[in-house]
N, C-alpha and C positions, 0 to 999 in steps of 0.2 A: 746584153753582155755583162751588165753590172752585177746582176744576181748570180749569173753563172760563174763569174770570177770569184765572188764571195764564197759560193758553194764549193768550188774547186779548192780554194784555200782551206776551208773548214774540213774538207775530206782529207786533205794532205796532213793536216794537223791532228786528226783524230788518232792515228796510231802513235804519234809522238806523245800526245797527252796520256794515252793508255799506258805507254811504257813508263812515263813519269809516275803515274798512279801506282803501277806495279812496284817500281823502285821505292816509292814512299811506303807502301804497305810492308815491303820486305825489311826496310831499315828502321821503321818507326819504333819497334820494341827496343832496339839497341840505342837509338838516339836519345831515349829518355834518361840515359846515364849522364850525370854531371861531368864525367871525365871525358866524354866523347863529343866535344864541341864541334869538331869537324863534321861529324855525322849529323848533328842538329842543323848545321848550316846547309848540308847537302839535302836533308829532308825538307827544309824550308824552301829550297830552290825547286825541288821536285813538286812540292805542293803548289807553288805559284805556276809552274808549267802545266800541271794537271788542271788547274782552274782557268787557264788562259783560253777561254772560249765562251760563246754565247749560247743561251738556250732559247727555245722558241715556244715553250709550253708554259701555261700559267702556273706559277708556284702556288702551293696551298695557302689559304688564309691562316690556317692554324688557330682559329678562334673557337676552341671547344667549350669554353666556359668564361663567364665574367662574374665578378663579385658585385652583387647588388645589396647594399647595406652590409649586413653581417652574414650573408648567404652566398654560397657559390652556386651559380645558376648555369646549367648546361645549355649549350648553344649548338644548333645543327643548321646546315645549309639546305634550303628548300628553293627550288626553281619555281617561281610563280608564273613565269612566262619565258618563252625562248623563241628567237628567230635565228636565221642563219648567221646573223651578225652580232648577236648579243643575247645575254640572259638577264632577266630581272631576278636577282638573287636575294632571297630573304634569309636573314640571320635570325632564325626562330628560337626564342628562348623558352625554357621550361619555367614559365612564369604566368601566374593567373591574373595579375592586375594589368589593366589597360595603361599603356604609355603612349605618348605622342608618336605618330608614325613619321618616319623620315626617309626620304629617298636621297641617297648620296649619288651624285652624278660624277663619275670618274672621267679623267681625261682620256682621249683617244689620240695619243701623241707618241706612240712608240713603245710604251710600257703597259703592262697589265694593270687592272684595277687593284691588284694586291698591293700596289704602291701606297694605297690609302689604308692599309691594314691598321695602323696606329689610330687613325681618325675614327675608323669603324669601331674599334675596340673601346675607345673612349665614349663615343656616342651611345653604345649599347647599354651602358649602365643605367641611363635615364630614358632611353627611347627604344622604339620598335623599328629596326633599321633594315632597309633594302639598299642594294647597290646595283648600278649598271655595270655588269660584268661583260665587257666587250670581248669579242672573239678575234683571233688572229686571221686576218684577211687571206693569208696564203693557204688556209684550210677551208676556204669557202669557194665552192665551185662557181664557174662563170655562169652557169644556168640559173643561179640565184639572183642574177641581175645586179643593178648598181646600188651603191650605198654612198650617197653624197650628203651635203649639208641638209637638204630637205628631208632625206630619209632619217638622219640623226634626230632631227626635230620631231618627225613622226613617231619615232620610238619613244621619245620623252613624253609626248602628249599621251600616247597609248598607255605607257606604263604608269603615268600619274593617274589616269582614269582607272587603270587596273587596281591600283592600291586603294583608290576611292577618295571621296571628299574628306577634307580635314588633314591631308598630308602636308608635310613641310619638305622643302627641297633644299639641299645643300650642294652647291657646285664648286668644284675645285679646279682652278687654272683655266685651261683652254675652253671647257664647255660652259663657262659663265655666259658666253655670247649665245650659245644654243639654248641654254636654260631660259635666259631672258626672252629670247625669241618665242620659245614654247609657251611660257606663261603669258606673254603678250597675245599670242594666237588664241589661247584658251579664254583670255579676258575678252577679246574681240568677239568671240563666238558665244559668250555668256555661259561657258561650261560650268557645271556645278562642281567639277573636280579641281577648280583653281586652287593652288596651294594656299595654305593659311600664311605661310612665311616663305621667303626666298633669301637664302644666304649665299652671297657670291664672294668667293675667296680667291684673291690673287689672280683675277681673270682679265683678259684683254678687251674690255668693253670699248675703250677708245685708245687705240695704239698711237694716235697722234700726240698724246700727252707724254712728255718725258721719254722719248724713244730710247729703248735699250739696244744692246747688240743684236738681240733677236729681231727687233723691229727693223734695225738698219740692214741686217742681212736679207730680210724679206723684201726690202725695197731696193736693194742693189741691182737686182736682175728683173727681167720681165717674166711674166708667168710662163711664157713660151720656153724660156731658158730652164725654169724649174721642171717643166714637163719633159724636155729633151734630155736633161742631164741627171735627174734624180728619180725618174719613174722607170720601173723595170717590170718584166713579166715573170711570174712565178714559174720555177722550173717544173719539169714534167713529173718529178717524183712526188709532188704534193697534190692534195685534193683540189686546190685552187689553181692548178696548172693553167697557164695562159692568162690569168687575171692580171691586170695592170695594177701595180701597187707602189707605194712609197715604202721601201724596206725599213724595218725597224733598226737594222744595223747601221743604216745611213743616219737616222735620227740620233742614235746613240753616239756615233762618231762626232756629230755636230755638237751635241751637248758636252761631250768630253773635251772637245777642242776649245770650248769657251773657258774651261778651267783645267787645262791640261796639267799645270804645275801641281794643283791640288790633288789630282788623281795619281800623278807620278809619286808624290810624297806619300799618299795613302798606301800605295803598294810597297814602297821602300820600308815604311813603318810596319806593314804587315809581315814582310820578310824578317825584320828585326824581332818582332813579337814572337813569330814562330821559332826563330833560331834561339831565342832566350827562354822559350817555354812559357811565355806569358799567354796562356790559353784564353783567358777572358777578354783581353784586349784584341787578340786575333779573332775571336769569335764575333765580336761586334763588327769589325771591318768586313769579315766574310759574309755575315748576314746582310749587310748593306749591299755588297756587290753581287751576291746571289740574286737579289731583287733587281738591282740596276742592270745586270747583264741578261735578264730575261726580257726579250724584246718581241714585239708583235708588229706585223706589217699593217699599214693603213691602205684602204682602197685609194687608187690614184685620184678618183673624182673628189673624195672627201678631203684629201690633202690639198689638192690644187684649189678647190673652192675656199677652203679655210685660209690658205695663204693669200689668195686674191681678195676675198670678201672681207676678211677680218683684219689681216695685217697690212695689206697694200691699200685697200679702198675704204676701210673702216665704215662699211655700209650701214651697220646698225646705228653707230654714233651719229652718222650724217643723215639719218632718216631715209635711207635708200635701200634698205634690205627688204627683199620680197620672199614670201614663202608660198609655194604653190600658186604663183601668179598674183598674190595679194600682198599689199604693203604691210609690213610688220609695224605696229603702233604701240610702243611701250606705254604711252600715256593712257592707254585703255585700262591699264592695271589700276584698280582701286581697292580691291579686297585683300590683296596680298601684301603683308608687311615686308620690308626690305632691310637687310643688313649687308653691308659690304665690309670686307676685311682686307687690309693690305699690310705688307711687311716693309719696315723702314729701309732695309738693305736689299730688297728684292731686285736682282739684276736681270730677271726674266720678264716680270710684269711690274713696271715701275709705279711709284706713288702717283695717284691720280687716275690711272687707267681703269681701275675697278670702281672707284668712287664716282666716275662719270655716269654710272647707272642712275644716280639720284636725279640728275638733271633730265634724264630720259623718262624716268618714272614720276613725272611732276604731278600726276593725279593722286599719288599715294600721300595721305595726310602726313604732315610733319611728325606727329607723335607715333606714326607707324614706321618711321625710318630711322636708321642709325648707321654711322660709319665708325669703324675702329681701325686705327693705325697702330700696329704692334711694334713697339720699339725693339731694336736690337736683333731682329731676325731677317734672314733672307727668304727666298721663295719657299723652300721646304719647311722652314721654321713656322710658317703661317699655319700649317696643318699637321705637323708632327713634332715630337720632342717636348721638352719640359715646358717651354713657354706656351705652346699650344694647349697643353693639358691644364696648366695653372692659370693662364691669363686670357687666352683666346676662347677656349671652350666655355668657361662660365658665361661669357657674353653671348655666344651662340645658344647655349642652353636657355638663358633668360629670354632671348628673342623668341625662341620656340614656345616656351612656357607662357609668355605674355600674349602670344597670338592664339593660344588654345581657346 
């Protein structure tokens, strides 16, 4: 009923948004006049109504070129591998010189991998970059089977091997746990494709440390409660009809509820920018929410296993995480350098939760390990924005270069 109720509301709002869009297009030429403030106010309201909805398709990365030195280098997207649940996407540059290969592992937590567009663009200057481009579970037929924690790790191990020996891996947020598990499994098996370096950024390695609202919410209810109240079946109109999912719109609502005043103010400011004709400020806000309101559904099994194993039980940190029936042993990692990065003001993944990886990876030599706490940033500031580019990225780049 949860998904059906959402879909019914979205269907009802569709003609309302269409009418608002039509009114915006009709009045926009007149509203440009300085003397017609009332029309500018009206078109601003129309635009907010027209934008008041979610999308469920991946936005474009829009990275067509990057500047390397004094040269503008063309970039095109190439799928190196694909499964029903994700694509190993390569940002192939028109560039003849070899650069360190990096796999960026994107979160699977309600948004598309394009949320890391800024991080990818920055990395591309000095590196050969691939990303885990996860698919929307509501578009994956039930005949494709399950996709849980083990299947996620399987994908990572397979894609690291596909890229080949010498790769570096950068994980952002939620998949830090799965990346550490994958690298551990590869070390335990003696794989020649073990990454040269592993950068874990703002990830919940040990959620028992400095619990945040996210951690508290995960522990307020039993896993049975999450399954009964937050899991829904995909409606018949989609390819994944009947698949049990954790809907992206539910995750978005949870994120927004954590900072509802901030989002309300952002939209009030957007209205003012539109009404006053401040196009540049309005464009910045619209770009953010175009990405933020693009949501994808997670398979029920992946969501429930992540809540239980990572946030409620902290299995990896407690040495009790199994993969395909075998215990995961981070202490088996010896050849992979480790960098952890945390944000001082991160209210999603608190200080200490990611740094906990160092205690688990105790076989990694001290000179191959480093931790960085970035002052003055919250969760998203760790991997996007000015401080990411000017202060965090140079440390990530140095770790990769020193591990080559």
